[in-house]
N, C-alpha and C positions, 0 to 999 in steps of 0.2 A: 504493499500499498505503500501511496505517497505519504511521506512522512511527514509535511502539512496536516493532511486530510487527518493522519491517523491520530494526530497532537491533538488536533480538533474536538477527535469524538472522543479521546479517552477523557482529556480536559474540560469537554462540555461548552467549551468557545463558540456558542451560534455564531455568530457572526465571522470569524475564521472559519468554522465548518463552509458556511454560506457561501466564503471568499476560495474556499480550496474547491469547492464543488463549481464554480460559475465555469472554470476552463471546460466542462464536462467531459473529463476521461474519465474512460471505463479501467477497470483495473489491469483491463488487454494494453491499452496505451500507455498506461504507468510503469507496468512489466518490461514492454519494450522500452521506453526511455533509458528506464535503467539497465536495459541487457541484459536482463533475466531469462537466461534460454530455456531452463527446465520451467518454470513458470508459465513461459509463452505456451511451450510443447502442451503442457495439460490443459491450459486454457484452450487451446485451437481444437483440441480432441474432445474435449467435454461441454464445452460452450463455445463452438465455431461460430454463431450468430456475431458475438462479439467483433471478429475479424473485419465486418463493412460497416462496423459505429462509428460514426463522427463526434469529434470533439466540437469546441466553441468557434475552432478557424475551419472547420470541414474536414481534417485530417483524420484518417482511419491510422489505425496501430501502422499498415503497411507504408503511409507516406512517412510516418516518424523514422522506420527502420531504414529506408529507401536513403531519406535525408541524411543519414548517420552513417551511411557507407554500411552498413552492420548486413553482407550476404547471407549469414547464418539464417538469423531471424528472418530476411526478404524472403528463403528459401522454405523456411516453416513456417510462415503467412500465405503464402502464395500458394503452398500444396496443402494447404488445411482442407479439411472435411466440411468447410462453405459450402454449399451448392451453388450459390448464381456466381460464375467464374466472373461475371461482368464487374467485379467488385474490384479488380485489378484495373480499371479505366474510372474509377472513381475521382471526380476532379476535387478537389479543395476549395475554399473560398476566394482564390484567386486564380481558380482555373486549373490548377495544375494536378497533374494523376501521379502516384507515385514515379512512374519515369521521366517525369519532366522533373521532379524532385531530386533524382538520380545522378540527371545529366547536369543539371544546374550546379549540382554540387561536387563532379568532379567525379562519381564513382560508377568509372565504367564497367566493373564486373556486375555489378547489381544490375546496372541497365542490360547488359545481355541476357542476365537470369529473367528480367521480368521480357524484354523484346521476346525470348525464346519461349516465355510461357502464354504472350498474345503478341499476333505479328499483327494486327489490325489498328496500331495504335501508331502508325506513321504521319500523320498529319491530324494527328489529335493537338488542338490550339487549345493555349491558356489565355487568358484574359488582355496580356502584351501582345498578343499575335502569335506568339511562338510556340511553334511544332514543334515535336519531341526532335524530328529530323533539323530542325532548324538550330538546335541547340547540342544536337551530336555533331554537326558540321562546327558551332562556334567553339566546342569542344577540341575539334581537330580529331576525334574519332572516325579514323576513316573507314575501318571493316564494320562499324556499327552503321556509319553513313551508306554503307553498299548493301548489308544485311535489308535494311528498312529501305531504300530504293529498288530491292529488288523486292518486295512484298508486294501484290497487286492492290493492295489498299492505298499503296502512295503514289500512284497514277490518276491524281484526282485531272481536273480538268485545269487549265490554268485559269480561265475565270475564277476557278474557285480559291485559286492560291490567291488571287490579286489583294484577298485580305488579309491575307497573312505575312509574316516579314519574310523575306527571302531568304533559303538556307546560303545561295551563292553570297550574299550578303555577309551571313555570318561565317564563311569559310575567308571569305577577304578579311574580314574583321581579327579573325584569329592568324591571316598571314599563312593558311596552309593550304599551299598549290595540288595536295598530293589530293585532298578534299575536293578542291575543284576540280581536278580533271577526274574524279569519279563521277561528279554532280554532272559533268561536261558528257561523258558517255553515256549515263543512264537517263538523263531529261535537258536537250539543249532549248527547250522552250524556256526554260527558268532563266535562262541566261539575257533574255529579251525582255524579261518584267522589269518597271522601277522595283530599284530597292527600300526605296523611302520616302517619305512623305515631301521631300523635297524634289520627288519627281527624277533621281538620279539612276541612272544604268548603273551597271556594276564596272564600268571603267571608272565611271567616275568618281565611285566609293575607293578603288583602288589607286587612283590617282590623287584623293584627298588625305590618305594615311600614309604614302610615299611606297606604299607596296610593288617595289618596281618588279619582282619575279612574276607577281600577280598581272601587272599590267603590261607584261611581254605577254602572259600566258593568252590574254584578253585578247589581243591585238593579235594576235596569229591567229584566234578563230573565230572574232567579229570583230575586224577592222572597223567595219561602219558605226560600230560603237562613238569611235573618235569626234562623231558626226553628227551628235543627238545633244541638244539641248535640255537642260533640268529647269525645273520653271522659273527659275530668275533667270533662266539665259543662258548662261555658261556653257561650253562644251567644256570635256573631260580638261583640255591642255589649259583652262583658264583655271581650272579649281586648281591643277598642279602650280601653276603659277602664283596664286593665292594665297599659298603655303607654301611657296622656298621650293620644293620638291625638283632640283636641275634637273636630277638623272631621269626622274620620271618622263620631264620635258624633252629632256633629250632622247628619250625611247621613242616617243612617241613623233616628234620630227624628225626621225631613222624611219621608222615603219611607215607613217603619214606624213610625208613631209609638204603636202599642200594645208597641214592644220596651223602652220603658222598664220596661214592667213584669216583664220576664222577671227571673228568679231563678238563681242555681246552686245545685249540687244543698243548697249548706248554708244557701239562703234568701237572700240577699245580690245585692242589688241595683248598680246601676252605683257607686253612690257608696261602698259597703261596698269595692268589688273596687280601686274607685281610690284610697281611705282605707287599704287595707291595700299596695298597691304603692308608696303615698310620691309618688301625683303630685298634688301640691300646687297646682300653675295650673289643672290638669283640676277637682277639686276646685271650686276659686274660681271660675270661668268657671260649672262647672252649677251652682253657689249661686244666679247671676245668673240661669237659666234659667226661668220661671214656670212650666210643665210638669211641673220636675222636684219642685217645691214638697213636697210628699206623700212624699216618698220621704225626706227628710233627717233623721227619726225614727224610719223603720222600722226594726224589729230584725228579727235572721236567727234561723234555727234554735234559737240560745243565748240569743233575746233581746239581744246586742249591736247597738248603732245604730251608724252610721258612725262617731260620736265615737268609741264604747266601741271602735271598731276601728283608729282611729289613734292612741288612745291605748296599746293592745296594743303596737301595733308600735311606737311613739315616735316617731310624726311631728307633732315641733312644730308645725311652719308647717301642717300640714293643722288638727290641733287649732286653733292659733289662728285662722284661717278659719271655724270650725266655729262655735267658741263668738262669735265675733262677729256673727255671724248671730242676727239677733234671736228669728227660729223654730227653731233649735233649741233643744229642750229638756233642759238641763244634769241634772235631776233624775232625767232616764230611768233605770231598773237593768234590768240583762239576767235571768235565769231564774237566779243565783247571788245576787240583789239586790244588785248592786253598782252602782254608779254609776261613770261615766269617772274620778274625782277616788278613789274607794275602790282603781280597778284601778292609778291612777298611783301611790299611796300605798305599795299592798302591794308596787311593784317597787323603791320607794324604802327598804323593810328591810332590802335586800341592797344591795351593791357597784353604784349605779345607773350608769349609761353616763353623759354628758353630755347626751347625746340626750331619755336617759328624764327627767333633771331639768331639761329646759326643756320638756318636757311640761307636768311636774309645775306649771312656774310658770305656765304659759298657762294652764292650768286654774284653778288657784288667782285668777289676776287678774281671771280672767274670772270668779268668785264661783260657781263651782261646787262644788255641796253635797255633802257626803256623804250615804250612805245611814242613815237615821235608823234602820235594822233592822240596820245594822253594829254590832258593839264593837269598835275595835280596841284592841289591848293600847299601853300608854304608850311606847312605843320613841320614839328618837332622832328619829325621822323625824315623828310625829305629834305628838310636845310642840313639836318645832319649826313646826310648822302650828300648832298650836294658839295660842302666843302670837305668834304672828306677824301682826299688825295687817295687814289689807286694803291701808290706805296704804303700809305698809314694802315689802309685796310688788310695789307697781305701780310704785316708787321704784325697786326693784330692776329691775323688767323695762323702766323706761325708760332707767337706766343704761346697761344691754344693749343698748337700741336705739340711744341716744345714740352709743355708742362703734363698734356698728359703722356707722349712720350717716358719723361723722367718721374713719371706716378707708376708708369708699367714697369720701367727698370726699374725702381729702389723693389717694387710689388713681387719682380722674379727673382733679383739676386736675396731679397730676405726669405727665399726659399732653400737658399743654399748658404746660407749663414750660419759657422757654429755656433753653438749661445757661448758668452765671453767673448768672443772676436777673436785676433790674431796676436801672438806677442813677439813684436817688432821691436821692443827696448831693447832687445837681449841679442846682438848677432848672433849667438850659437843656438839661439831659441828663436831664429825668425822665422816666419809662418808656421809657430807651433801652436796648434792652439790653447788659449790662456786654462 
């Protein structure tokens, strides 16, 4: 018996007794929770109806044993004398069967036992929309995925699967290429379904997490996925750009060279997307790729180039990388007749953040011009800009860079300094630790 329940009973504590019974656990639930094998065996034989009883959370004793990964108890409960075999498919309050519980808690052996007892649960779906096949794929249990896919009950229609979370998506999130290959072999149609509420396909998902091996596999099987938008109008290569996954971008360009031409609904290319997301390293590396040269000065639907975008979102490292590339035209104006510097100086009219000030400085150091068509009032920032000689701006920038370099050097050296320093006062003990 549950210790709390026993104590409440023997001491006559009514409130405690009620509290202990609120969970609606039977003696079989309690015996299973504590792993009392002999008691469970006795109850399954003499009181088999307890096997299907649910507690307040909808869990049967089999749910409890499956979650705990106690395969001996699972065998005992699953093979009980209870006549209704459907109890194996009983769901708790969140829609989980015992098999869901075993897979969710990564108990492969228990899951295999339950699958062998009931092969008709491949697409049993809980309230999260996760089928047991999804959970098996997520866990990377390739053998179980294959077993579930071979079951006739697993071959439900694609229309029916639209309500469920995709096992393909689960395999991608788990970065399990072996499971992906099994799913492709058994059901290629599932790869053409959207994976999530954002309307992303499998390639979007793999690109989002930087799963290079998965991207390579998917492109080799369904290259058309590279040319599908999600609900936000983004292609997979834009997702990779927004996350800064350069290796994924390179793989997509290798297998689908024309994907470099793909634009968002705002007319933005991969440079725009990376610049907006602040992925400085990705931008710097893409600038070194000759095949992307013509993209660096492209304007979006409102005329903003990648440099405009980096300025708008105040990413000084990206502004610096772009302005130091001689192919980038610093004089280009957007549809409002504004250059990148014009935008930076408009932001400087208010209480500009440190990032915006660094962005403005990076443009000034690079010699970025103002638009000849733009007339700015004599504000504090514009007066400072007009009276600040380029040499002084460069000097300020160099000071900032020098300080940053010194801080980095001191930090680096500190990691290799022996506590106490070195003894240089005695020639015989020079360079010896103090």
